[in-house]
Chimera marker file (.cmm) of the C-alpha trace (Angstrom):
<marker_set name="trace">
<marker id="1" x="102.749" y="154.034" z="82.903" r="1" g="1" b="0" radius="0.5"/>
<marker id="2" x="106.484" y="153.879" z="83.479" r="1" g="1" b="0" radius="0.5"/>
<marker id="3" x="106.135" y="154.849" z="87.234" r="1" g="1" b="0" radius="0.5"/>
<marker id="4" x="103.290" y="152.356" z="87.764" r="1" g="1" b="0" radius="0.5"/>
<marker id="5" x="105.297" y="149.564" z="86.358" r="1" g="1" b="0" radius="0.5"/>
<marker id="6" x="108.393" y="150.753" z="88.480" r="1" g="1" b="0" radius="0.5"/>
<marker id="7" x="106.349" y="150.701" z="91.561" r="1" g="1" b="0" radius="0.5"/>
<marker id="8" x="104.876" y="147.277" z="90.886" r="1" g="1" b="0" radius="0.5"/>
<marker id="9" x="108.240" y="145.969" z="90.272" r="1" g="1" b="0" radius="0.5"/>
<marker id="10" x="109.673" y="147.335" z="93.593" r="1" g="1" b="0" radius="0.5"/>
<marker id="11" x="106.459" y="145.943" z="95.346" r="1" g="1" b="0" radius="0.5"/>
<marker id="12" x="106.875" y="142.546" z="93.920" r="1" g="1" b="0" radius="0.5"/>
<marker id="13" x="110.633" y="142.496" z="94.495" r="1" g="1" b="0" radius="0.5"/>
<marker id="14" x="109.674" y="143.201" z="98.161" r="1" g="1" b="0" radius="0.5"/>
<marker id="15" x="107.351" y="140.527" z="98.326" r="1" g="1" b="0" radius="0.5"/>
<marker id="16" x="109.507" y="137.955" z="96.807" r="1" g="1" b="0" radius="0.5"/>
<marker id="17" x="112.206" y="138.963" z="99.262" r="1" g="1" b="0" radius="0.5"/>
<marker id="18" x="109.549" y="138.434" z="102.153" r="1" g="1" b="0" radius="0.5"/>
<marker id="19" x="108.814" y="135.187" z="100.789" r="1" g="1" b="0" radius="0.5"/>
<marker id="20" x="112.270" y="134.234" z="100.528" r="1" g="1" b="0" radius="0.5"/>
<marker id="21" x="112.707" y="134.986" z="104.127" r="1" g="1" b="0" radius="0.5"/>
<marker id="22" x="109.602" y="133.022" z="105.230" r="1" g="1" b="0" radius="0.5"/>
<marker id="23" x="110.606" y="130.033" z="103.287" r="1" g="1" b="0" radius="0.5"/>
<marker id="24" x="114.035" y="130.144" z="105.026" r="1" g="1" b="0" radius="0.5"/>
<marker id="25" x="112.291" y="130.346" z="108.182" r="1" g="1" b="0" radius="0.5"/>
<marker id="26" x="109.912" y="127.491" z="107.562" r="1" g="1" b="0" radius="0.5"/>
<marker id="27" x="113.077" y="125.517" z="106.288" r="1" g="1" b="0" radius="0.5"/>
<marker id="28" x="114.581" y="125.710" z="109.626" r="1" g="1" b="0" radius="0.5"/>
<marker id="29" x="111.500" y="124.808" z="111.626" r="1" g="1" b="0" radius="0.5"/>
<marker id="30" x="111.146" y="121.898" z="109.353" r="1" g="1" b="0" radius="0.5"/>
<marker id="31" x="114.592" y="120.683" z="109.984" r="1" g="1" b="0" radius="0.5"/>
<marker id="32" x="113.932" y="121.277" z="113.752" r="1" g="1" b="0" radius="0.5"/>
<marker id="33" x="111.055" y="119.019" z="113.766" r="1" g="1" b="0" radius="0.5"/>
<marker id="34" x="112.457" y="116.303" z="111.689" r="1" g="1" b="0" radius="0.5"/>
<marker id="35" x="115.441" y="116.119" z="114.217" r="1" g="1" b="0" radius="0.5"/>
<marker id="36" x="112.653" y="115.875" z="117.178" r="1" g="1" b="0" radius="0.5"/>
<marker id="37" x="111.357" y="113.156" z="115.138" r="1" g="1" b="0" radius="0.5"/>
<marker id="38" x="114.374" y="111.257" z="114.727" r="1" g="1" b="0" radius="0.5"/>
<marker id="39" x="114.997" y="111.591" z="118.504" r="1" g="1" b="0" radius="0.5"/>
<marker id="40" x="111.448" y="110.211" z="119.287" r="1" g="1" b="0" radius="0.5"/>
<marker id="41" x="111.809" y="107.305" z="116.937" r="1" g="1" b="0" radius="0.5"/>
<marker id="42" x="115.090" y="106.447" z="118.489" r="1" g="1" b="0" radius="0.5"/>
<marker id="43" x="113.556" y="106.456" z="121.875" r="1" g="1" b="0" radius="0.5"/>
<marker id="44" x="110.558" y="104.477" z="120.624" r="1" g="1" b="0" radius="0.5"/>
<marker id="45" x="112.888" y="101.760" z="119.287" r="1" g="1" b="0" radius="0.5"/>
<marker id="46" x="114.862" y="101.535" z="122.491" r="1" g="1" b="0" radius="0.5"/>
<marker id="47" x="111.684" y="101.213" z="124.431" r="1" g="1" b="0" radius="0.5"/>
<marker id="48" x="110.382" y="98.375" z="122.054" r="1" g="1" b="0" radius="0.5"/>
<marker id="49" x="113.854" y="96.591" z="122.497" r="1" g="1" b="0" radius="0.5"/>
<marker id="50" x="113.487" y="96.457" z="126.145" r="1" g="1" b="0" radius="0.5"/>
<marker id="51" x="110.037" y="94.927" z="125.712" r="1" g="1" b="0" radius="0.5"/>
<marker id="52" x="111.273" y="92.256" z="123.355" r="1" g="1" b="0" radius="0.5"/>
<marker id="53" x="110.352" y="88.673" z="124.278" r="1" g="1" b="0" radius="0.5"/>
<marker id="54" x="114.237" y="87.745" z="124.535" r="1" g="1" b="0" radius="0.5"/>
<marker id="55" x="114.686" y="90.246" z="127.376" r="1" g="1" b="0" radius="0.5"/>
<marker id="56" x="112.036" y="88.412" z="129.446" r="1" g="1" b="0" radius="0.5"/>
<marker id="57" x="114.165" y="85.247" z="129.766" r="1" g="1" b="0" radius="0.5"/>
<marker id="58" x="116.252" y="85.016" z="132.834" r="1" g="1" b="0" radius="0.5"/>
<marker id="59" x="119.806" y="85.701" z="132.289" r="1" g="1" b="0" radius="0.5"/>
<marker id="60" x="120.885" y="82.449" z="133.761" r="1" g="1" b="0" radius="0.5"/>
<marker id="61" x="118.602" y="80.509" z="131.198" r="1" g="1" b="0" radius="0.5"/>
<marker id="62" x="120.191" y="82.522" z="128.365" r="1" g="1" b="0" radius="0.5"/>
<marker id="63" x="123.758" y="81.804" z="129.836" r="1" g="1" b="0" radius="0.5"/>
<marker id="64" x="122.814" y="77.948" z="129.809" r="1" g="1" b="0" radius="0.5"/>
<marker id="65" x="121.685" y="78.197" z="126.310" r="1" g="1" b="0" radius="0.5"/>
<marker id="66" x="124.747" y="80.157" z="124.876" r="1" g="1" b="0" radius="0.5"/>
<marker id="67" x="127.213" y="78.137" z="126.905" r="1" g="1" b="0" radius="0.5"/>
<marker id="68" x="125.920" y="75.154" z="124.683" r="1" g="1" b="0" radius="0.5"/>
<marker id="69" x="126.665" y="76.484" z="121.591" r="1" g="1" b="0" radius="0.5"/>
<link id1="1" id2="2" r="1" g="1" b="0" radius="0.2"/>
<link id1="2" id2="3" r="1" g="1" b="0" radius="0.2"/>
<link id1="3" id2="4" r="1" g="1" b="0" radius="0.2"/>
<link id1="4" id2="5" r="1" g="1" b="0" radius="0.2"/>
<link id1="5" id2="6" r="1" g="1" b="0" radius="0.2"/>
<link id1="6" id2="7" r="1" g="1" b="0" radius="0.2"/>
<link id1="7" id2="8" r="1" g="1" b="0" radius="0.2"/>
<link id1="8" id2="9" r="1" g="1" b="0" radius="0.2"/>
<link id1="9" id2="10" r="1" g="1" b="0" radius="0.2"/>
<link id1="10" id2="11" r="1" g="1" b="0" radius="0.2"/>
<link id1="11" id2="12" r="1" g="1" b="0" radius="0.2"/>
<link id1="12" id2="13" r="1" g="1" b="0" radius="0.2"/>
<link id1="13" id2="14" r="1" g="1" b="0" radius="0.2"/>
<link id1="14" id2="15" r="1" g="1" b="0" radius="0.2"/>
<link id1="15" id2="16" r="1" g="1" b="0" radius="0.2"/>
<link id1="16" id2="17" r="1" g="1" b="0" radius="0.2"/>
<link id1="17" id2="18" r="1" g="1" b="0" radius="0.2"/>
<link id1="18" id2="19" r="1" g="1" b="0" radius="0.2"/>
<link id1="19" id2="20" r="1" g="1" b="0" radius="0.2"/>
<link id1="20" id2="21" r="1" g="1" b="0" radius="0.2"/>
<link id1="21" id2="22" r="1" g="1" b="0" radius="0.2"/>
<link id1="22" id2="23" r="1" g="1" b="0" radius="0.2"/>
<link id1="23" id2="24" r="1" g="1" b="0" radius="0.2"/>
<link id1="24" id2="25" r="1" g="1" b="0" radius="0.2"/>
<link id1="25" id2="26" r="1" g="1" b="0" radius="0.2"/>
<link id1="26" id2="27" r="1" g="1" b="0" radius="0.2"/>
<link id1="27" id2="28" r="1" g="1" b="0" radius="0.2"/>
<link id1="28" id2="29" r="1" g="1" b="0" radius="0.2"/>
<link id1="29" id2="30" r="1" g="1" b="0" radius="0.2"/>
<link id1="30" id2="31" r="1" g="1" b="0" radius="0.2"/>
<link id1="31" id2="32" r="1" g="1" b="0" radius="0.2"/>
<link id1="32" id2="33" r="1" g="1" b="0" radius="0.2"/>
<link id1="33" id2="34" r="1" g="1" b="0" radius="0.2"/>
<link id1="34" id2="35" r="1" g="1" b="0" radius="0.2"/>
<link id1="35" id2="36" r="1" g="1" b="0" radius="0.2"/>
<link id1="36" id2="37" r="1" g="1" b="0" radius="0.2"/>
<link id1="37" id2="38" r="1" g="1" b="0" radius="0.2"/>
<link id1="38" id2="39" r="1" g="1" b="0" radius="0.2"/>
<link id1="39" id2="40" r="1" g="1" b="0" radius="0.2"/>
<link id1="40" id2="41" r="1" g="1" b="0" radius="0.2"/>
<link id1="41" id2="42" r="1" g="1" b="0" radius="0.2"/>
<link id1="42" id2="43" r="1" g="1" b="0" radius="0.2"/>
<link id1="43" id2="44" r="1" g="1" b="0" radius="0.2"/>
<link id1="44" id2="45" r="1" g="1" b="0" radius="0.2"/>
<link id1="45" id2="46" r="1" g="1" b="0" radius="0.2"/>
<link id1="46" id2="47" r="1" g="1" b="0" radius="0.2"/>
<link id1="47" id2="48" r="1" g="1" b="0" radius="0.2"/>
<link id1="48" id2="49" r="1" g="1" b="0" radius="0.2"/>
<link id1="49" id2="50" r="1" g="1" b="0" radius="0.2"/>
<link id1="50" id2="51" r="1" g="1" b="0" radius="0.2"/>
<link id1="51" id2="52" r="1" g="1" b="0" radius="0.2"/>
<link id1="52" id2="53" r="1" g="1" b="0" radius="0.2"/>
<link id1="53" id2="54" r="1" g="1" b="0" radius="0.2"/>
<link id1="54" id2="55" r="1" g="1" b="0" radius="0.2"/>
<link id1="55" id2="56" r="1" g="1" b="0" radius="0.2"/>
<link id1="56" id2="57" r="1" g="1" b="0" radius="0.2"/>
<link id1="57" id2="58" r="1" g="1" b="0" radius="0.2"/>
<link id1="58" id2="59" r="1" g="1" b="0" radius="0.2"/>
<link id1="59" id2="60" r="1" g="1" b="0" radius="0.2"/>
<link id1="60" id2="61" r="1" g="1" b="0" radius="0.2"/>
<link id1="61" id2="62" r="1" g="1" b="0" radius="0.2"/>
<link id1="62" id2="63" r="1" g="1" b="0" radius="0.2"/>
<link id1="63" id2="64" r="1" g="1" b="0" radius="0.2"/>
<link id1="64" id2="65" r="1" g="1" b="0" radius="0.2"/>
<link id1="65" id2="66" r="1" g="1" b="0" radius="0.2"/>
<link id1="66" id2="67" r="1" g="1" b="0" radius="0.2"/>
<link id1="67" id2="68" r="1" g="1" b="0" radius="0.2"/>
<link id1="68" id2="69" r="1" g="1" b="0" radius="0.2"/>
</marker_set>
């Protein structure tokens, strides 16, 4: 009985260590994916900004508008 319990403890410890390693790897992967998402969101925001209606107004008209303020 004692040997069987010791063997079970060793196996569970090994499995726990393996799972700790897997969690660490997945955490690193998650961080990488989150960084990619932030990068894509920034690109998306820049692209949307370039398409905003104010950007379509010719700079000469904007200059006249703001010169009167």
